[in-house]
Structures are given as C-alpha cells and as structure tokens.
N, C-alpha and C positions, 0 to 999 in steps of 0.2 A: 521667510518661508511663504509660499503662495497658498491660496485656499486649496488649490489642486493637491499640493504636497500634503496638506493636513487632512483632507477628506478621503482621498483615494485609498490609503492604507486602512482606514477605519471601515470603509465600505467593503473592501476585499475581505477583511477579517469577518465581518458580519455574514457575507455570502459563504465563505469557506467553513465557517464554524456554526452555522445555524442548525441547531438540534432538531428543528421541525422538518428539515429537509430529508436527505437520504442517509443520515448517520444512524447506525445501529450498533448495539453492544456486541463486541466480538472478543474472542480470546486471541491476542496477538503476541506470539512468542511467550506465552504463559502469563500475560498481563491483560486484565479486562480493560477495554477502552472502546470509545466510539470510533467507528471506521466506516468507510464506504467500500463495499466489496462487490466486484462485478466480474462475472465469468465472461471473458471476452471472446474466446474461441474454443470450440470443442473438437479440434482436429488432432487426433493422436499422431505422433511421429516418433521415429526411432531416435534414441539419444546417441551421441558420439561417446566413445569410451564405454565402460561397463557401468553405467549409472541407472540402468533400468529403462523403462519407457516413459516418456513425458506425455501427460494427458492434457486435461483442460487448462488453458491459460487463465489466470486469475489476476485481476488488478486490485490492490488493496491501498486505499488512501487513508492515512492517519494524520492527526494533528501533531505537529512537531512538539507542541507543549505537553501532549499526552505520551508520546513515544519515548522521549528522553533517553535515547540511546544513539550510538553511532549509526550512520547510514549503513544499511545492509550491504555487504560486499557481494559482488557478482559471483554466482555459483554457490553461495553459502546456503546452508539449510535454514529454513524459516518455517515456523509452525503457525497455522491459522486455524482456529476453531478445532484444534486437536488433530489436524491433518498435516502431513509433512510435505513441504514444497522446496523447490530450489529457486533462488533469486535469479531472474534473468535480466533485471534492470532496476535501478532506483534513482530517483531524483527529487529535488525540492520543487514545490509549486508555490509561487508567489511569496516565498519566505515564511509560509504558515503551515504547510502540509508536506508530507512525504508520500510520493507515489511509488509503490513497490510492485513490480511485475513479477509474477510467480508462475512456476510450472509445477504441476502436481507430479510427484514421483510415484510410479506404480511398478510392480514387477520385481 
C-alpha cells in the first residue's frame, strides 16, 4: 500500500465529517442526525401524474454511518425536519456520505 492509499481516505473522511463545517442537526426520516441541507432551486413546476405540485428542490447530505438504511428509492416519500418530500435522486459520495435530492410536495 502506498502512502497515497493510506492518507487520502483519512483526509476525505476528515473533510466530509468535520462537525465544525456545515453539518447541523436535522430530523431525517424520523431520526436525529447531522446533515448538510441546501435549498438549491426555488422554481415551482407541475408534476406528472396526480402527485401535487413540486416546489423547492432540496439537497440533503448525510453520513452513511449515521443514516444506516438502504439508499432512498427514486420517487419514494422522504421526511426532512417534519416536511414531506419526494426523492428525485440519491447517490454515494466518496463512500462516506449519501446525497439525497428531494422535491417538496405541496398541494
């Protein structure tokens, strides 16, 4: 194993899990955990099917070690801080975090 292989994963973990950064306590699907939540777009648009109107798009990043659940499925219902959202995408970041893109359900 090279020094690169030994240090890069540790550095990534320090960056992605540094509590002094952007991590704040949130209620993620009924469980309190640190997360980074960012409202990315505020453009309302009509939904396909009869699902109501989707509003503000939100990105939620959680530590995989805190989340401890299966990856959220596309179009599944997701609760963040007591509000109901629909999952528009989810993926792993550097094997440490899960990024969940959400659309608020209104109407």
